[in-house]
Biotite code that builds the C-alpha atoms (Angstrom):
import biotite.structure as struc

atoms = struc.array([
    struc.Atom([50.284, 84.971, 82.949], chain_id="A", res_id=1, res_name="MET", atom_name="CA", element="C"),
    struc.Atom([48.395, 84.664, 86.201], chain_id="A", res_id=2, res_name="LYS", atom_name="CA", element="C"),
    struc.Atom([51.601, 83.967, 88.198], chain_id="A", res_id=3, res_name="SER", atom_name="CA", element="C"),
    struc.Atom([53.206, 87.063, 86.710], chain_id="A", res_id=4, res_name="HIS", atom_name="CA", element="C"),
    struc.Atom([50.279, 89.246, 87.783], chain_id="A", res_id=5, res_name="SER", atom_name="CA", element="C"),
    struc.Atom([50.386, 87.771, 91.307], chain_id="A", res_id=6, res_name="LEU", atom_name="CA", element="C"),
    struc.Atom([54.134, 88.567, 91.523], chain_id="A", res_id=7, res_name="PHE", atom_name="CA", element="C"),
    struc.Atom([53.497, 92.154, 90.448], chain_id="A", res_id=8, res_name="SER", atom_name="CA", element="C"),
    struc.Atom([50.748, 92.531, 93.036], chain_id="A", res_id=9, res_name="VAL", atom_name="CA", element="C"),
    struc.Atom([53.015, 91.164, 95.771], chain_id="A", res_id=10, res_name="ARG", atom_name="CA", element="C"),
    struc.Atom([55.819, 93.555, 94.806], chain_id="A", res_id=11, res_name="MET", atom_name="CA", element="C"),
    struc.Atom([53.396, 96.488, 94.889], chain_id="A", res_id=12, res_name="LEU", atom_name="CA", element="C"),
    struc.Atom([52.053, 95.484, 98.304], chain_id="A", res_id=13, res_name="VAL", atom_name="CA", element="C"),
    struc.Atom([55.568, 95.020, 99.687], chain_id="A", res_id=14, res_name="THR", atom_name="CA", element="C"),
    struc.Atom([56.621, 98.459, 98.455], chain_id="A", res_id=15, res_name="THR", atom_name="CA", element="C"),
    struc.Atom([53.564, 100.126, 99.945], chain_id="A", res_id=16, res_name="LEU", atom_name="CA", element="C"),
    struc.Atom([54.112, 98.398, 103.274], chain_id="A", res_id=17, res_name="CYS", atom_name="CA", element="C"),
    struc.Atom([57.727, 99.565, 103.365], chain_id="A", res_id=18, res_name="ALA", atom_name="CA", element="C"),
    struc.Atom([56.626, 103.132, 102.684], chain_id="A", res_id=19, res_name="ILE", atom_name="CA", element="C"),
    struc.Atom([54.016, 102.905, 105.437], chain_id="A", res_id=20, res_name="GLY", atom_name="CA", element="C"),
    struc.Atom([56.558, 101.618, 107.979], chain_id="A", res_id=21, res_name="ILE", atom_name="CA", element="C"),
    struc.Atom([59.000, 104.401, 107.100], chain_id="A", res_id=22, res_name="ALA", atom_name="CA", element="C"),
    struc.Atom([56.369, 107.119, 107.426], chain_id="A", res_id=23, res_name="THR", atom_name="CA", element="C"),
    struc.Atom([55.204, 105.632, 110.709], chain_id="A", res_id=24, res_name="GLY", atom_name="CA", element="C"),
    struc.Atom([58.745, 105.898, 112.110], chain_id="A", res_id=25, res_name="VAL", atom_name="CA", element="C"),
    struc.Atom([58.949, 109.557, 111.044], chain_id="A", res_id=26, res_name="VAL", atom_name="CA", element="C"),
    struc.Atom([55.608, 110.357, 112.670], chain_id="A", res_id=27, res_name="VAL", atom_name="CA", element="C"),
    struc.Atom([56.643, 108.567, 115.876], chain_id="A", res_id=28, res_name="PHE", atom_name="CA", element="C"),
    struc.Atom([59.854, 110.592, 116.052], chain_id="A", res_id=29, res_name="ARG", atom_name="CA", element="C"),
    struc.Atom([57.916, 113.842, 115.524], chain_id="A", res_id=30, res_name="ALA", atom_name="CA", element="C"),
    struc.Atom([55.498, 112.894, 118.296], chain_id="A", res_id=31, res_name="GLN", atom_name="CA", element="C"),
    struc.Atom([58.414, 112.034, 120.577], chain_id="A", res_id=32, res_name="ALA", atom_name="CA", element="C"),
    struc.Atom([59.974, 115.473, 120.016], chain_id="A", res_id=33, res_name="ASP", atom_name="CA", element="C"),
    struc.Atom([56.623, 117.093, 120.820], chain_id="A", res_id=34, res_name="GLN", atom_name="CA", element="C"),
    struc.Atom([56.336, 115.068, 124.013], chain_id="A", res_id=35, res_name="TRP", atom_name="CA", element="C"),
    struc.Atom([59.746, 115.865, 125.519], chain_id="A", res_id=36, res_name="ASP", atom_name="CA", element="C"),
    struc.Atom([60.033, 119.330, 123.820], chain_id="A", res_id=37, res_name="LYS", atom_name="CA", element="C"),
    struc.Atom([63.608, 118.590, 122.764], chain_id="A", res_id=38, res_name="ARG", atom_name="CA", element="C"),
    struc.Atom([65.308, 121.903, 121.865], chain_id="A", res_id=39, res_name="THR", atom_name="CA", element="C"),
    struc.Atom([68.902, 122.730, 120.972], chain_id="A", res_id=40, res_name="ILE", atom_name="CA", element="C"),
    struc.Atom([70.207, 125.889, 122.660], chain_id="A", res_id=41, res_name="LEU", atom_name="CA", element="C"),
    struc.Atom([73.415, 127.557, 121.413], chain_id="A", res_id=42, res_name="THR", atom_name="CA", element="C"),
    struc.Atom([74.871, 130.474, 123.407], chain_id="A", res_id=43, res_name="VAL", atom_name="CA", element="C"),
    struc.Atom([78.000, 132.539, 122.764], chain_id="A", res_id=44, res_name="ASN", atom_name="CA", element="C"),
    struc.Atom([78.356, 133.753, 126.352], chain_id="A", res_id=45, res_name="GLN", atom_name="CA", element="C"),
    struc.Atom([77.864, 132.148, 129.793], chain_id="A", res_id=46, res_name="PRO", atom_name="CA", element="C"),
    struc.Atom([74.295, 131.856, 131.128], chain_id="A", res_id=47, res_name="ILE", atom_name="CA", element="C"),
    struc.Atom([72.587, 130.526, 134.253], chain_id="A", res_id=48, res_name="GLN", atom_name="CA", element="C"),
    struc.Atom([69.515, 128.332, 134.572], chain_id="A", res_id=49, res_name="VAL", atom_name="CA", element="C"),
    struc.Atom([68.579, 128.953, 138.199], chain_id="A", res_id=50, res_name="ARG", atom_name="CA", element="C"),
    struc.Atom([71.901, 128.180, 139.971], chain_id="A", res_id=51, res_name="ASP", atom_name="CA", element="C"),
    struc.Atom([73.294, 126.004, 137.153], chain_id="A", res_id=52, res_name="THR", atom_name="CA", element="C"),
    struc.Atom([76.166, 127.781, 135.379], chain_id="A", res_id=53, res_name="TYR", atom_name="CA", element="C"),
    struc.Atom([76.505, 127.010, 131.654], chain_id="A", res_id=54, res_name="LEU", atom_name="CA", element="C"),
    struc.Atom([79.593, 128.281, 129.765], chain_id="A", res_id=55, res_name="PRO", atom_name="CA", element="C"),
    struc.Atom([79.308, 129.323, 126.130], chain_id="A", res_id=56, res_name="ALA", atom_name="CA", element="C"),
    struc.Atom([78.498, 126.348, 123.883], chain_id="A", res_id=57, res_name="GLY", atom_name="CA", element="C"),
    struc.Atom([75.658, 124.088, 122.696], chain_id="A", res_id=58, res_name="GLN", atom_name="CA", element="C"),
    struc.Atom([73.138, 122.374, 124.983], chain_id="A", res_id=59, res_name="TYR", atom_name="CA", element="C"),
    struc.Atom([69.943, 120.305, 124.688], chain_id="A", res_id=60, res_name="VAL", atom_name="CA", element="C"),
    struc.Atom([66.858, 121.055, 126.810], chain_id="A", res_id=61, res_name="LEU", atom_name="CA", element="C"),
    struc.Atom([64.247, 118.297, 127.304], chain_id="A", res_id=62, res_name="LYS", atom_name="CA", element="C"),
    struc.Atom([61.290, 117.619, 129.586], chain_id="A", res_id=63, res_name="LEU", atom_name="CA", element="C"),
    struc.Atom([61.500, 114.617, 131.861], chain_id="A", res_id=64, res_name="LEU", atom_name="CA", element="C"),
    struc.Atom([59.374, 111.665, 130.738], chain_id="A", res_id=65, res_name="ASN", atom_name="CA", element="C"),
    struc.Atom([56.727, 112.152, 133.410], chain_id="A", res_id=66, res_name="SER", atom_name="CA", element="C"),
    struc.Atom([52.948, 112.330, 133.068], chain_id="A", res_id=67, res_name="ASN", atom_name="CA", element="C"),
    struc.Atom([52.372, 113.859, 136.504], chain_id="A", res_id=68, res_name="SER", atom_name="CA", element="C"),
    struc.Atom([54.765, 116.819, 136.295], chain_id="A", res_id=69, res_name="ASP", atom_name="CA", element="C"),
    struc.Atom([55.510, 118.497, 132.941], chain_id="A", res_id=70, res_name="ARG", atom_name="CA", element="C"),
    struc.Atom([57.812, 121.171, 134.391], chain_id="A", res_id=71, res_name="HIS", atom_name="CA", element="C"),
    struc.Atom([60.962, 119.152, 135.086], chain_id="A", res_id=72, res_name="ILE", atom_name="CA", element="C"),
    struc.Atom([63.660, 120.282, 132.622], chain_id="A", res_id=73, res_name="VAL", atom_name="CA", element="C"),
    struc.Atom([66.748, 118.209, 131.866], chain_id="A", res_id=74, res_name="GLN", atom_name="CA", element="C"),
    struc.Atom([69.889, 119.942, 130.565], chain_id="A", res_id=75, res_name="ILE", atom_name="CA", element="C"),
    struc.Atom([72.278, 117.852, 128.436], chain_id="A", res_id=76, res_name="PHE", atom_name="CA", element="C"),
    struc.Atom([75.486, 118.665, 126.622], chain_id="A", res_id=77, res_name="ASN", atom_name="CA", element="C"),
    struc.Atom([75.463, 119.109, 122.832], chain_id="A", res_id=78, res_name="GLY", atom_name="CA", element="C"),
    struc.Atom([75.568, 115.387, 121.897], chain_id="A", res_id=79, res_name="ASP", atom_name="CA", element="C"),
    struc.Atom([73.350, 114.325, 124.854], chain_id="A", res_id=80, res_name="GLN", atom_name="CA", element="C"),
    struc.Atom([76.090, 112.074, 126.230], chain_id="A", res_id=81, res_name="SER", atom_name="CA", element="C"),
    struc.Atom([76.069, 113.749, 129.652], chain_id="A", res_id=82, res_name="HIS", atom_name="CA", element="C"),
    struc.Atom([73.220, 115.022, 131.852], chain_id="A", res_id=83, res_name="LEU", atom_name="CA", element="C"),
    struc.Atom([74.400, 118.342, 133.313], chain_id="A", res_id=84, res_name="ILE", atom_name="CA", element="C"),
    struc.Atom([71.499, 119.059, 135.673], chain_id="A", res_id=85, res_name="ASP", atom_name="CA", element="C"),
    struc.Atom([67.764, 118.614, 136.266], chain_id="A", res_id=86, res_name="THR", atom_name="CA", element="C"),
    struc.Atom([65.942, 121.863, 137.026], chain_id="A", res_id=87, res_name="VAL", atom_name="CA", element="C"),
    struc.Atom([62.430, 122.419, 138.412], chain_id="A", res_id=88, res_name="LEU", atom_name="CA", element="C"),
    struc.Atom([60.456, 125.092, 136.535], chain_id="A", res_id=89, res_name="ALA", atom_name="CA", element="C"),
    struc.Atom([56.987, 126.590, 136.820], chain_id="A", res_id=90, res_name="ILE", atom_name="CA", element="C"),
    struc.Atom([54.227, 127.199, 134.303], chain_id="A", res_id=91, res_name="ASN", atom_name="CA", element="C"),
    struc.Atom([54.399, 130.263, 132.030], chain_id="A", res_id=92, res_name="ASN", atom_name="CA", element="C"),
    struc.Atom([51.860, 131.510, 129.476], chain_id="A", res_id=93, res_name="TYR", atom_name="CA", element="C"),
    struc.Atom([52.124, 133.649, 126.329], chain_id="A", res_id=94, res_name="ARG", atom_name="CA", element="C"),
    struc.Atom([49.313, 135.051, 124.201], chain_id="A", res_id=95, res_name="LEU", atom_name="CA", element="C"),
    struc.Atom([50.757, 134.497, 120.721], chain_id="A", res_id=96, res_name="GLU", atom_name="CA", element="C"),
    struc.Atom([52.771, 131.329, 120.004], chain_id="A", res_id=97, res_name="PRO", atom_name="CA", element="C"),
    struc.Atom([55.585, 131.431, 117.448], chain_id="A", res_id=98, res_name="THR", atom_name="CA", element="C"),
    struc.Atom([56.900, 128.917, 114.935], chain_id="A", res_id=99, res_name="GLY", atom_name="CA", element="C"),
    struc.Atom([60.307, 128.712, 116.594], chain_id="A", res_id=100, res_name="HIS", atom_name="CA", element="C"),
    struc.Atom([61.732, 128.250, 120.072], chain_id="A", res_id=101, res_name="SER", atom_name="CA", element="C"),
    struc.Atom([61.692, 131.395, 122.190], chain_id="A", res_id=102, res_name="GLN", atom_name="CA", element="C"),
    struc.Atom([63.937, 132.213, 125.167], chain_id="A", res_id=103, res_name="PHE", atom_name="CA", element="C"),
    struc.Atom([63.600, 135.104, 127.626], chain_id="A", res_id=104, res_name="MET", atom_name="CA", element="C"),
    struc.Atom([66.203, 136.270, 130.161], chain_id="A", res_id=105, res_name="PHE", atom_name="CA", element="C"),
    struc.Atom([66.208, 138.075, 133.522], chain_id="A", res_id=106, res_name="TRP", atom_name="CA", element="C"),
    struc.Atom([67.986, 141.404, 133.894], chain_id="A", res_id=107, res_name="GLU", atom_name="CA", element="C"),
    struc.Atom([71.230, 140.836, 135.799], chain_id="A", res_id=108, res_name="THR", atom_name="CA", element="C"),
    struc.Atom([73.906, 143.279, 137.050], chain_id="A", res_id=109, res_name="PRO", atom_name="CA", element="C"),
    struc.Atom([76.856, 144.026, 134.740], chain_id="A", res_id=110, res_name="PRO", atom_name="CA", element="C"),
    struc.Atom([79.693, 141.528, 134.993], chain_id="A", res_id=111, res_name="GLY", atom_name="CA", element="C"),
    struc.Atom([77.402, 138.572, 135.836], chain_id="A", res_id=112, res_name="THR", atom_name="CA", element="C"),
    struc.Atom([76.064, 135.758, 133.657], chain_id="A", res_id=113, res_name="ALA", atom_name="CA", element="C"),
    struc.Atom([72.650, 136.155, 132.043], chain_id="A", res_id=114, res_name="LYS", atom_name="CA", element="C"),
    struc.Atom([69.856, 134.213, 133.761], chain_id="A", res_id=115, res_name="ALA", atom_name="CA", element="C"),
    struc.Atom([67.341, 132.237, 131.671], chain_id="A", res_id=116, res_name="LEU", atom_name="CA", element="C"),
    struc.Atom([63.796, 133.236, 132.586], chain_id="A", res_id=117, res_name="ARG", atom_name="CA", element="C"),
    struc.Atom([61.418, 131.401, 130.192], chain_id="A", res_id=118, res_name="ALA", atom_name="CA", element="C"),
    struc.Atom([61.515, 128.778, 127.438], chain_id="A", res_id=119, res_name="TRP", atom_name="CA", element="C"),
    struc.Atom([58.670, 128.226, 124.936], chain_id="A", res_id=120, res_name="PHE", atom_name="CA", element="C"),
    struc.Atom([58.475, 125.344, 122.465], chain_id="A", res_id=121, res_name="TYR", atom_name="CA", element="C"),
    struc.Atom([57.296, 126.200, 118.893], chain_id="A", res_id=122, res_name="PRO", atom_name="CA", element="C"),
    struc.Atom([53.505, 126.462, 118.650], chain_id="A", res_id=123, res_name="GLY", atom_name="CA", element="C"),
    struc.Atom([52.899, 126.213, 122.432], chain_id="A", res_id=124, res_name="ASP", atom_name="CA", element="C"),
    struc.Atom([51.128, 128.835, 124.518], chain_id="A", res_id=125, res_name="ASN", atom_name="CA", element="C"),
    struc.Atom([52.426, 127.311, 127.743], chain_id="A", res_id=126, res_name="TYR", atom_name="CA", element="C"),
    struc.Atom([56.133, 127.137, 128.499], chain_id="A", res_id=127, res_name="GLY", atom_name="CA", element="C"),
    struc.Atom([58.646, 126.784, 131.309], chain_id="A", res_id=128, res_name="GLN", atom_name="CA", element="C"),
    struc.Atom([59.653, 129.628, 133.642], chain_id="A", res_id=129, res_name="GLU", atom_name="CA", element="C"),
    struc.Atom([62.832, 129.489, 135.749], chain_id="A", res_id=130, res_name="PHE", atom_name="CA", element="C"),
    struc.Atom([63.064, 131.490, 139.007], chain_id="A", res_id=131, res_name="PRO", atom_name="CA", element="C"),
    struc.Atom([65.734, 134.148, 139.486], chain_id="A", res_id=132, res_name="TYR", atom_name="CA", element="C"),
    struc.Atom([69.052, 132.604, 140.654], chain_id="A", res_id=133, res_name="PRO", atom_name="CA", element="C"),
    struc.Atom([69.894, 132.838, 144.328], chain_id="A", res_id=134, res_name="LYS", atom_name="CA", element="C"),
    struc.Atom([73.607, 133.221, 143.550], chain_id="A", res_id=135, res_name="HIS", atom_name="CA", element="C"),
    struc.Atom([74.736, 134.984, 140.390], chain_id="A", res_id=136, res_name="LEU", atom_name="CA", element="C"),
    struc.Atom([77.987, 133.814, 138.866], chain_id="A", res_id=137, res_name="GLN", atom_name="CA", element="C"),
    struc.Atom([80.416, 136.541, 137.895], chain_id="A", res_id=138, res_name="ARG", atom_name="CA", element="C"),
    struc.Atom([82.163, 136.300, 134.544], chain_id="A", res_id=139, res_name="ILE", atom_name="CA", element="C"),
    struc.Atom([85.712, 137.349, 133.816], chain_id="A", res_id=140, res_name="GLU", atom_name="CA", element="C"),
    struc.Atom([85.937, 140.483, 131.723], chain_id="A", res_id=141, res_name="THR", atom_name="CA", element="C"),
    struc.Atom([88.911, 141.157, 129.509], chain_id="A", res_id=142, res_name="ALA", atom_name="CA", element="C"),
    struc.Atom([91.303, 143.500, 131.279], chain_id="A", res_id=143, res_name="SER", atom_name="CA", element="C"),
    struc.Atom([91.979, 146.718, 129.394], chain_id="A", res_id=144, res_name="VAL", atom_name="CA", element="C"),
    struc.Atom([95.689, 147.480, 129.099], chain_id="A", res_id=145, res_name="THR", atom_name="CA", element="C"),
    struc.Atom([96.409, 151.163, 129.185], chain_id="A", res_id=146, res_name="SER", atom_name="CA", element="C"),
    struc.Atom([98.840, 152.571, 126.641], chain_id="A", res_id=147, res_name="ALA", atom_name="CA", element="C"),
    struc.Atom([102.249, 153.453, 128.080], chain_id="A", res_id=148, res_name="PRO", atom_name="CA", element="C"),
    struc.Atom([102.665, 157.106, 128.925], chain_id="A", res_id=149, res_name="ALA", atom_name="CA", element="C"),
    struc.Atom([104.808, 159.010, 126.436], chain_id="A", res_id=150, res_name="PRO", atom_name="CA", element="C"),
    struc.Atom([108.381, 159.501, 127.535], chain_id="A", res_id=151, res_name="VAL", atom_name="CA", element="C"),
    struc.Atom([109.006, 163.192, 128.150], chain_id="A", res_id=152, res_name="PRO", atom_name="CA", element="C"),
    struc.Atom([111.572, 164.728, 125.895], chain_id="A", res_id=153, res_name="SER", atom_name="CA", element="C"),
    struc.Atom([115.014, 165.224, 127.375], chain_id="A", res_id=154, res_name="ALA", atom_name="CA", element="C"),
    struc.Atom([115.482, 168.611, 128.936], chain_id="A", res_id=155, res_name="ALA", atom_name="CA", element="C"),
    struc.Atom([117.779, 170.964, 127.132], chain_id="A", res_id=156, res_name="ALA", atom_name="CA", element="C"),
    struc.Atom([121.166, 171.059, 128.817], chain_id="A", res_id=157, res_name="PRO", atom_name="CA", element="C"),
    struc.Atom([121.558, 174.158, 130.905], chain_id="A", res_id=158, res_name="SER", atom_name="CA", element="C"),
    struc.Atom([124.343, 176.470, 130.055], chain_id="A", res_id=159, res_name="ARG", atom_name="CA", element="C"),
    struc.Atom([126.776, 177.138, 132.817], chain_id="A", res_id=160, res_name="GLU", atom_name="CA", element="C"),
    struc.Atom([126.745, 180.712, 133.913], chain_id="A", res_id=161, res_name="THR", atom_name="CA", element="C"),
    struc.Atom([130.194, 182.199, 134.241], chain_id="A", res_id=162, res_name="VAL", atom_name="CA", element="C"),
    struc.Atom([130.400, 185.191, 136.442], chain_id="A", res_id=163, res_name="ALA", atom_name="CA", element="C"),
    struc.Atom([132.081, 188.099, 134.679], chain_id="A", res_id=164, res_name="PRO", atom_name="CA", element="C"),
    struc.Atom([135.647, 188.581, 135.664], chain_id="A", res_id=165, res_name="ARG", atom_name="CA", element="C"),
    struc.Atom([136.228, 191.944, 137.210], chain_id="A", res_id=166, res_name="GLN", atom_name="CA", element="C"),
    struc.Atom([139.308, 193.802, 136.270], chain_id="A", res_id=167, res_name="GLU", atom_name="CA", element="C"),
    struc.Atom([141.672, 194.467, 139.096], chain_id="A", res_id=168, res_name="GLU", atom_name="CA", element="C"),
    struc.Atom([141.883, 198.111, 140.048], chain_id="A", res_id=169, res_name="THR", atom_name="CA", element="C"),
    struc.Atom([145.501, 199.237, 140.498], chain_id="A", res_id=170, res_name="PRO", atom_name="CA", element="C"),
    struc.Atom([146.418, 200.553, 143.920], chain_id="A", res_id=171, res_name="ALA", atom_name="CA", element="C"),
    struc.Atom([146.774, 204.365, 144.142], chain_id="A", res_id=172, res_name="PRO", atom_name="CA", element="C"),
    struc.Atom([150.329, 205.736, 144.066], chain_id="A", res_id=173, res_name="VAL", atom_name="CA", element="C"),
    struc.Atom([151.056, 207.959, 147.057], chain_id="A", res_id=174, res_name="PRO", atom_name="CA", element="C"),
    struc.Atom([153.412, 210.130, 145.045], chain_id="A", res_id=175, res_name="ALA", atom_name="CA", element="C"),
    struc.Atom([150.587, 211.226, 142.761], chain_id="A", res_id=176, res_name="GLN", atom_name="CA", element="C"),
    struc.Atom([147.674, 212.380, 144.929], chain_id="A", res_id=177, res_name="PRO", atom_name="CA", element="C"),
    struc.Atom([146.018, 214.134, 142.052], chain_id="A", res_id=178, res_name="GLN", atom_name="CA", element="C"),
    struc.Atom([145.374, 210.825, 140.186], chain_id="A", res_id=179, res_name="ALA", atom_name="CA", element="C"),
    struc.Atom([141.729, 210.306, 139.989], chain_id="A", res_id=180, res_name="ALA", atom_name="CA", element="C"),
    struc.Atom([140.494, 206.997, 141.275], chain_id="A", res_id=181, res_name="ALA", atom_name="CA", element="C"),
    struc.Atom([139.194, 204.770, 138.598], chain_id="A", res_id=182, res_name="GLN", atom_name="CA", element="C"),
    struc.Atom([135.486, 204.268, 138.673], chain_id="A", res_id=183, res_name="GLU", atom_name="CA", element="C"),
    struc.Atom([134.388, 200.620, 139.127], chain_id="A", res_id=184, res_name="PRO", atom_name="CA", element="C"),
    struc.Atom([132.847, 199.098, 136.049], chain_id="A", res_id=185, res_name="GLN", atom_name="CA", element="C"),
    struc.Atom([129.151, 198.050, 136.340], chain_id="A", res_id=186, res_name="PRO", atom_name="CA", element="C"),
    struc.Atom([128.442, 194.350, 136.458], chain_id="A", res_id=187, res_name="GLU", atom_name="CA", element="C"),
    struc.Atom([126.851, 192.826, 133.371], chain_id="A", res_id=188, res_name="ARG", atom_name="CA", element="C"),
    struc.Atom([123.546, 190.953, 133.830], chain_id="A", res_id=189, res_name="PRO", atom_name="CA", element="C"),
    struc.Atom([123.912, 187.219, 134.301], chain_id="A", res_id=190, res_name="VAL", atom_name="CA", element="C"),
    struc.Atom([121.875, 184.980, 131.991], chain_id="A", res_id=191, res_name="GLU", atom_name="CA", element="C"),
    struc.Atom([120.487, 181.955, 133.750], chain_id="A", res_id=192, res_name="VAL", atom_name="CA", element="C"),
    struc.Atom([119.250, 179.093, 131.530], chain_id="A", res_id=193, res_name="ALA", atom_name="CA", element="C"),
    struc.Atom([116.173, 177.233, 132.779], chain_id="A", res_id=194, res_name="GLN", atom_name="CA", element="C"),
    struc.Atom([115.194, 173.737, 131.700], chain_id="A", res_id=195, res_name="ALA", atom_name="CA", element="C"),
    struc.Atom([111.905, 173.606, 129.797], chain_id="A", res_id=196, res_name="ALA", atom_name="CA", element="C"),
    struc.Atom([109.193, 171.612, 131.703], chain_id="A", res_id=197, res_name="PRO", atom_name="CA", element="C"),
    struc.Atom([108.304, 168.231, 130.157], chain_id="A", res_id=198, res_name="PRO", atom_name="CA", element="C"),
    struc.Atom([105.106, 168.229, 128.043], chain_id="A", res_id=199, res_name="PRO", atom_name="CA", element="C"),
    struc.Atom([101.979, 167.008, 129.770], chain_id="A", res_id=200, res_name="THR", atom_name="CA", element="C"),
    struc.Atom([100.897, 163.640, 128.282], chain_id="A", res_id=201, res_name="PRO", atom_name="CA", element="C"),
    struc.Atom([97.538, 163.756, 126.528], chain_id="A", res_id=202, res_name="ALA", atom_name="CA", element="C"),
    struc.Atom([94.760, 161.785, 128.339], chain_id="A", res_id=203, res_name="PRO", atom_name="CA", element="C"),
    struc.Atom([94.095, 158.412, 126.833], chain_id="A", res_id=204, res_name="GLN", atom_name="CA", element="C"),
    struc.Atom([90.482, 157.761, 125.730], chain_id="A", res_id=205, res_name="PRO", atom_name="CA", element="C"),
    struc.Atom([88.799, 154.945, 127.693], chain_id="A", res_id=206, res_name="PRO", atom_name="CA", element="C"),
    struc.Atom([88.874, 151.658, 125.889], chain_id="A", res_id=207, res_name="ALA", atom_name="CA", element="C"),
    struc.Atom([85.505, 150.538, 124.691], chain_id="A", res_id=208, res_name="GLN", atom_name="CA", element="C"),
    struc.Atom([84.360, 147.081, 125.625], chain_id="A", res_id=209, res_name="GLN", atom_name="CA", element="C"),
    struc.Atom([83.071, 144.913, 122.762], chain_id="A", res_id=210, res_name="PRO", atom_name="CA", element="C"),
    struc.Atom([79.308, 144.778, 122.506], chain_id="A", res_id=211, res_name="GLU", atom_name="CA", element="C"),
    struc.Atom([77.822, 141.306, 123.185], chain_id="A", res_id=212, res_name="PRO", atom_name="CA", element="C"),
    struc.Atom([76.912, 139.474, 120.009], chain_id="A", res_id=213, res_name="ALA", atom_name="CA", element="C"),
    struc.Atom([73.291, 138.689, 119.611], chain_id="A", res_id=214, res_name="PRO", atom_name="CA", element="C"),
    struc.Atom([72.211, 135.339, 120.674], chain_id="A", res_id=215, res_name="GLU", atom_name="CA", element="C"),
    struc.Atom([71.366, 132.835, 118.097], chain_id="A", res_id=216, res_name="ARG", atom_name="CA", element="C"),
    struc.Atom([68.070, 131.121, 118.619], chain_id="A", res_id=217, res_name="LEU", atom_name="CA", element="C"),
    struc.Atom([67.904, 127.494, 117.458], chain_id="A", res_id=218, res_name="PRO", atom_name="CA", element="C"),
    struc.Atom([65.418, 126.554, 114.863], chain_id="A", res_id=219, res_name="LYS", atom_name="CA", element="C"),
    struc.Atom([63.419, 123.373, 115.345], chain_id="A", res_id=220, res_name="THR", atom_name="CA", element="C"),
    struc.Atom([61.498, 121.695, 112.548], chain_id="A", res_id=221, res_name="GLY", atom_name="CA", element="C"),
    struc.Atom([57.732, 121.459, 112.719], chain_id="A", res_id=222, res_name="SER", atom_name="CA", element="C"),
    struc.Atom([56.309, 117.896, 112.656], chain_id="A", res_id=223, res_name="PRO", atom_name="CA", element="C"),
    struc.Atom([54.272, 116.773, 109.686], chain_id="A", res_id=224, res_name="TYR", atom_name="CA", element="C"),
    struc.Atom([51.665, 114.359, 111.032], chain_id="A", res_id=225, res_name="PRO", atom_name="CA", element="C"),
    struc.Atom([49.990, 114.290, 107.618], chain_id="A", res_id=226, res_name="VAL", atom_name="CA", element="C"),
    struc.Atom([52.736, 111.994, 106.371], chain_id="A", res_id=227, res_name="ILE", atom_name="CA", element="C"),
    struc.Atom([51.247, 109.249, 108.507], chain_id="A", res_id=228, res_name="GLY", atom_name="CA", element="C"),
    struc.Atom([48.227, 109.157, 106.192], chain_id="A", res_id=229, res_name="LEU", atom_name="CA", element="C"),
    struc.Atom([50.447, 107.466, 103.613], chain_id="A", res_id=230, res_name="ALA", atom_name="CA", element="C"),
    struc.Atom([50.679, 104.447, 105.885], chain_id="A", res_id=231, res_name="GLY", atom_name="CA", element="C"),
    struc.Atom([46.901, 104.222, 106.173], chain_id="A", res_id=232, res_name="LEU", atom_name="CA", element="C"),
    struc.Atom([46.513, 104.506, 102.402], chain_id="A", res_id=233, res_name="VAL", atom_name="CA", element="C"),
    struc.Atom([49.011, 101.713, 101.832], chain_id="A", res_id=234, res_name="SER", atom_name="CA", element="C"),
    struc.Atom([47.141, 99.402, 104.234], chain_id="A", res_id=235, res_name="LEU", atom_name="CA", element="C"),
    struc.Atom([43.859, 100.173, 102.479], chain_id="A", res_id=236, res_name="ALA", atom_name="CA", element="C"),
    struc.Atom([45.344, 99.339, 99.071], chain_id="A", res_id=237, res_name="LEU", atom_name="CA", element="C"),
    struc.Atom([46.744, 96.125, 100.469], chain_id="A", res_id=238, res_name="TYR", atom_name="CA", element="C"),
    struc.Atom([43.303, 95.099, 101.757], chain_id="A", res_id=239, res_name="GLY", atom_name="CA", element="C"),
    struc.Atom([41.633, 95.835, 98.393], chain_id="A", res_id=240, res_name="LEU", atom_name="CA", element="C"),
    struc.Atom([44.250, 93.909, 96.439], chain_id="A", res_id=241, res_name="LEU", atom_name="CA", element="C"),
    struc.Atom([43.988, 90.928, 98.757], chain_id="A", res_id=242, res_name="ARG", atom_name="CA", element="C"),
    struc.Atom([40.216, 90.967, 98.464], chain_id="A", res_id=243, res_name="LEU", atom_name="CA", element="C"),
    struc.Atom([40.473, 91.087, 94.672], chain_id="A", res_id=244, res_name="LYS", atom_name="CA", element="C"),
    struc.Atom([42.873, 88.126, 94.599], chain_id="A", res_id=245, res_name="ILE", atom_name="CA", element="C"),
    struc.Atom([40.598, 86.061, 96.808], chain_id="A", res_id=246, res_name="MET", atom_name="CA", element="C"),
    struc.Atom([37.612, 86.777, 94.540], chain_id="A", res_id=247, res_name="VAL", atom_name="CA", element="C"),
])
């Protein structure tokens, strides 16, 4: 009976220890994300981080593992298999922190990529600010193809104008001087057909460019440090059980 109770106690202690180790790993990962501020950024149009040009896609922003300078930002691709660039930022401050990552952009001229201005991690008052790019990258805009002009309708064929044929006046006979000369017949008016001018094509309305889709801001999970208390509770139970067995 005593051996059975000892086996049950050992199983309970082993289970609690396993739970404590698992919760400790979760807390360590949450602390690691808070340290390097790992954030996933998804953009549907090209952007610039200083002079680094980033096409549309998914990227990961992290702080360099440095205790002396906390404003060195590393930019990775979506699966973090390639380091795109390391950018130096400066300190930025906001009055009200939010529960999600926040990004702010500089105003750039039309036809150029948007420039990232600030990045704030969830719950932080202090963030990273990126200076305005020295060279803005232009983006290719979709060329608008104008509709073909309407073909003017074929002109109506002109009718040929035939001059009226004048009747020949017979020559006067000398033997009959009293014959009155025939009066010449008046000419009939000539109808001239004119081709109708082609219709003026209606002006085509300017094609509207598609409005940019709103950017999607990534959502990062908040850490739960309270879970680590489970590990401490398990160690305390283990100490009590061991003390009870020894007594």
